[in-house]
N, C-alpha and C positions, 0 to 999 in steps of 0.2 A: 455645391452639394454633390455633384457626381464624384468629385475627389473623396469625400467623407464616406459615401456610399462604397466606392472601390476599396478604401482602407478597411473599412469594415468587413467587406468580402474576404479580403486577402488575410485578416486576422483570424476569421472564422473558419476559413479554408484549412488554416495550418492547425487549429484546435480540433477541427473535424478529424483530421489526419492522425493526430495522437489518440482521439477516442476511438476512432475505427480499428487502428492497429491493436490498441489495448484490449478493446472489447472481444475482437475474435481470438486473441490469445487467452483471454481469460476463460472463454467458452472452451476452447481446445484443452486447456489445462484442467477443466473439470470433467471432462470425458477420461482423461488419464486418472483422475481421482477416484472416479467410479470403478474403473478397471481394477485398480489397486484394492480398493474394499471388496470387490468381487473375488479377486485372487485370495485375500485374507479369510472371506468368509467360506472357502472351499467351493465357490460357485464358478469359478474360472480357473482354468489350468494356465498358470503363468509361471514361466521359469524363474529362479531368483534372480538371475542375471537381467532378464527383462523388467522384473520387478523395479530393481534399484535404478535402472535406467528411467523408469517412468517417474520413480520417486525425485530422481535428480531434475527431470525437467519440469516435473510439476511443481515443486519447491520455487526453482529458479524463475521458471516462466511465470508464474501467478504473481509474485512478488514484483517481478521486473515490469510486467504487463499493467499491473494495478498502478506503479509508481508513475509508467509513463501516462496513463490516463489522468492520474491525479495532478501531474505536472501540467498537463493541459488544461485542467481546471484552474489551476493557480494562474497559469500564464495569461489565461483569457481575463480574468478579473483584475490581475495585477497590472495589466497593459493598460487598463483605464486609469491608473493612478501614476504610473512612472512610464519612462520611454525604454521599452525593451527592444532587443535586437531580434528581428524575425530570422536573420541568418543563423544566428547561434541556435535558435530553437530548431530551424531545418536541420543544421549539422547534427544536433542531438539526435534527432529522429533517424537520420541517415547512419548514424553510428550504432544506434540501437537496433536497427535492422540487420546490419553487418554483423554485429555481436550476437544476435539472436541466430542468424545463418551459421555461424561458427559454433554456437554452442549445440545447435540440432545435429550438425555432421559430427561433432566430437562424440555426442551421447548415442545417437543411432548408428552412424556407421563405423564406429570404433569403440563403442561399447562402454564409454567413460561413466562412471556411476558412484561417484563419491558423496551424493547428495549436495545440496547448495552449499554446504559448510566448507566443503574441500579441505578439511583439516590437515595440515601438516603432520607427517609426510605422507599422508594416503595419496595424493595425487601422483607421488613417484614411486610408492611401495604398494603395489595393488594384489600382490600374488598372482600376478599374470591375468587378473580380471580385464585389465585394459593396459594399452601400450603408451609409449611417449607421444604418439601423435595425438591421440584421444585427448590425452590430459592438457597438450598444449592448445588444442584448438579450444577446449572448454575455458582454461585459464586466460588465453588470449582474447577470447570473446568477451568473458566478464570483464576483463581490463578495458577493452573498447567500449563496451557499455557504461562502464564507469567513467571513462574519459568524456563520453558525450553528456552525461548527467553532471559531471563537475563543471564544465563549460556552462551548462545550463544554469547552475547556481551562482557561479561567479558573474554571470552576466545579471542575475536578478539582484545580487548584492551590490554590483556597479551601479545599476539604475536606482536602488534604493538610497545609496549614499550619495549619488548626484543629486537627488530630489531632496532628502532630509538632512544630509551633512554626515551621517553616520549610522551604523547599524544600531548603536545604543539609542538614538533618537527614533529609530524605526522601531523600536520596542517600546518606545515612550517613556525611557528613563528621566527625560527632562520634565515630563509631566508628573512622573512619581515621586520626583525630587521637589515638586513645588516650583521649578522655574518656569513652568507654562501652566496655563489653565486646562482643565479637562476638555473644554470645547475646542481646543487646539490640538488635542491629540490625534495621532495618526489613525487611519481608519482600521478597523478589524482586519481587512485584507492585508494591509501594510504590516501590521504586528505579526499576523501568522505568516506571511511570506518572509518576513526578517527572521522569525525563529527557524523556520524550515532551512532557509539559507546557511544559517550559522551551524546548524547540526549537520547538515547534509554534506557541507564543505569539509567539516571534521571527519565524519563517517567514510566519505569516498576516498579521502586521502589515506585513511587507515587501511581501507580495502585494497587500495592501489599499492600500498607498501607491502602487504603480506602477498598479493597476487604476484608481484615482481619477484619476491623472495621464493615463492613457489615455483614460478617459471624458471629461475635460475638452478633451483635444486633438481627439478626435472631434468633440464639440459645436463647439469654437471651434477651428479649425486655428491660429490666430495664437499659441494658447499653446503653447510647445514646452519641451523639457527635455533633458538631456544623454542621448544614446542609450546611452552605455556605462553610465551610473548605471541607466538602465531595464533593461539586460540584466542588470546584477548582481542588482537588486532581484528580477527575474523568476525567475532561477535559485536565488538565495537562497530564495525561495519555493518553486519547484517542487521542487528536488533535495532540501531539507530535509522537505518535506511528504511527497514520495514515500518517503523514506528511513524516516520514522517509522512506515509502516505496517508493516513488520517488527517494530520495536521494540515496537508495541502488540500485535502478534499473538504476539510471542514469550512473552507473559505466559501463553498457554495451554501452552505447552510447560512452563514451571515448575510451573504448577499441575497440569496433567493428568497429566504423567509421575509428579509426586510422588503423586498420589492412586493411580494404577495399580500403582505400585512400593511403595506405602506406606513412602516414603522421603521425609524433608524436604529441599527444595531449599535449603541454607543460604546465606545471604548473608554470606559471610565477608569478610575484608578485600581480597583479590585481586578477588572479585566487585564489591564496592564501587567500588574503584579502577578497574576496567575500565570501568563504566558512567559514571563521572565523566569518564575520558578520551574516551569516546564521545560524552557531552554536548558536551564542548568541540569536538571535531573535527568532528561533524556540522554545527556551525554555520558552518564556514569551509571545508569541502572542496568546496563548489559550485564553487569557482574552477577545478577541474581541467575544467569545461565552458568555461572562457574561455582555455585555453591556446593557441587559434589567434588569440585577439585580441592582436595585438602591441603595442597601445596600453594594455594592462593594465601596472600597475606589475610589474616583474620580480620583486619579493620574494613579490608574491601568487601569481604562477604557480608560484614554487618551493614555496611553502608548500602550495599545491594538489595538487602531485605528492607531496611528502613525507608530508603529513597523509592523503592518499588511500590511501597504503600503510598508514599507521597505523591508520586507523579500521576497517580491515577486520579487525583482529585482535583486539582487547580483549574485546569482548562476544562476538564470534564463536567465538573460541577457548574463552572461559570457558563458554560455553551448550554448544557442540558437544561438548567434553569432559565437561562436567557430564551431558549427555545420555547419553553412552556410559557413564559410572560410575554414574549413578542405575539404569540399566537392567541394567547387568552383574550376572548371578546373582541377580536380583531375583524370578524366577520370573513375570515379567509375563504377563498373558493378552493376547494381540495381538487387536485387532479394527481397525475402519476408523478409529476416532478415534486411538487410539494409533500405529496405522500411518502415518496421514498427518502426524500430529505428528513422528514420528521421520523419516519421509521429508523433512520440511521442512529438517531439519538438512543433509541432503545437497545438497538445492538450494541452501540459503544458502552452503554452503562452496564448492560448484562455481560458482555463479554471481558470487561475489566474484572469482575468479581473471581472467577477462577484463577485469573492471572494473578491477582493479589494473594489469593490462597496458595497458590504455587510458589510465591516469592518467599514464603515463609521457610526458614532453614530446615526446620524439623519435618515439615510436610515434603518440601522439595526432595530430600534424601529419598523418599520413598516414592513420590509421584513424578518427578521431572521426566524420567525415561519411560514414562507411560504415554497412552493416548491422551491424558487429560490436558497435556501441552497443545496438541493440534485442536483439542475440543474448544479450548479458550480462543485460540488464534483464529479458527474458522468462524466464530462467532463475532469477533472483534473487527475481522477483515471483511468478511462477506456480509453481515447485517449491519456492519457499522461503515467503513470506508467504501466498500463497493456499492453499498446502497446510495452514498453520498454521490458516486461517480455517475450511477445509473439515473440517479434523479436529475443530476446535471444535464445527461444526455437527454431526457425527455424535455426538460426546460429549454435547451437550446434548439430541439426540433420545434416547439411551440413557437419560440420567439423568431426563428429563422426561416420558418415555412408556414404554409397553411394545412399541414397534414394534421389528422385529427386522430385523437386516441379512440380505441375501439373496447368492446367488451372483453376481447382476449387480453388486452393489457390489464385490465383490472383483475382478470382471473389469474394472469401471470405474477401480479403483484401477491396475491393471496399464496400462490404456490410456491413462489421464491421465499417469502416468510417462513412458511410451514416447512419448506425443504431445508432451509439453513438451520432451523430449530431442530428438526430430526437429525440433520448430520452432525451438528454440534453436540447434541444431546447424546447421540451414539457413541462420540468420542469420549465425552465426559463419564458415560456409564462404563465404558472399556478401561478409561484410567481408574475408575474405582474398583475394577475387577483386577486391578494390576496388570492389564494387558500391554506388553512393551510396544512402543512405537517403532517405526522402521524395521519391523520384522516382516520378511515376505511370506511366511507362513504362520498360521494360528492353530493352537490346540482346538479341539472341538469346542471346548468350554467358553472360547473366545469369539467363536464364528458368528453367533446370532446378532450381536450389535454390530458387526461388520457388514453383515447382509442388510441388516435395517439401515445403516447409513448409505450403503450402495443405493438402495431404493430411494432414500431421501435425496441422495446426491443426483438421480436420475430427475426427480421432479424438479429440483433446483437448475439442472441444465436445461430442461425443456421450458421452464419459465424464463430462464435467461434469454434462450434462443427467441422468444416472443419480444423481449426488450430490444435485442438485435435486428430483428425483423422491422420493428418500428422504426429503428434508426436508418435502416436500409431504405425504407419508405420515405423518410424525411430525405435521405440523399438524393433520391429520384426525384421527388417533389421540388426540392430545392434547386437542383439542376434545370428543371423545367421553368421555374419562375425566374431564374437569375438574370434574365433579360428584361424583366419588367420590375424594377426595383419599387415602383409605387405600390405593386400589388402585394407586397410583402412586408412584414415588420421586421426589420433587422435588429439583431441583438445588440 
């Protein structure tokens, strides 16, 4: 019994570290986001150089931190089905922290400011905005981050193959083909984890290739490569990796709602087919970021538009409908964990709509370089993926300690929801006004939505602070009761 308790403590400690680091960085990145909006709204005097440094750290840090936290969610539940390596997960966390430090030094000490896209040849040719040292610190930091995550997903792939025989069986292909009955299908956690493993190994490999080529170019400018290839590799990496966050975090939806309603989330054939479709589509739909590149092969642009439509439907529809059905007449007792998890379904559904609109070629040519894009992304990520992550944090706190929710948590729930709706809405309105994204300064006609977005961002950040305070209370309470296993309910 004591060995089981010790193992659970060890597993939970690792996941708590992922969530703590991820949560703190997400909150810090929100602050940078608010400062940028205030500068664009004319309410804060921020130099263009500082703005682009903030833009670089905000985009890089927010996606990286959310990915780390979501990986913690995935590892927590997946470890109940397969044998994962704690050492690999610890190495990933260590490399993440090393990479973050290098990126921070590169951005703030050496003024590196290419945005997260680091599009070739910008790292090496910056018009003296930054030097070689800043570029190398950022690029090597990103490479180290990527290596950590790559090791993480190689380990999840190894564990799934060891248990199920292949990644195809992890996706339930033997059930889809009729070789196995639906009752023998892998769990929803295994299916989602297999999908994420496949797409992220692909994405991180593409990212490593383009980062290494950029590093060589910075060190030796005589080494050059095709800019179109570089852009394809960059967005194949960035778009797939960012998308995978919600596919990792959605595991919390499957597991937590099943537990709260005491109803299993069945992996039937439609569910398995939907995840297989998303696996294939996620790998290729990054091309909707290339719709303005006339030199791209036309068939790839058409594919990017059509499959971007298709990708938003299979898993989303199956999951959203499944969430409604599993909750319907279940007698579920709502709390912060289940509430945030259910809210994430709304954020995911609503956030996908402007993304599908932007994926239309004729619309994309007008809207893609406007604030319409961060409008959809903030809705999708903050009210979708991040709501799943914060919901899991509340769930873990309830399962792993006796800390109780307070009225401030419920106020924060409302504030977070309204804040993200206001922030995302301000971006979408700005996009409709043709306000360009990634501009440090705005014309007076563009400033009102930016200031409104900044106010909404403050509300969001304050609400998230309450989430973090609750998690800190959990950490303190958990440490106090660790010596009395009988007095707490372990996850």
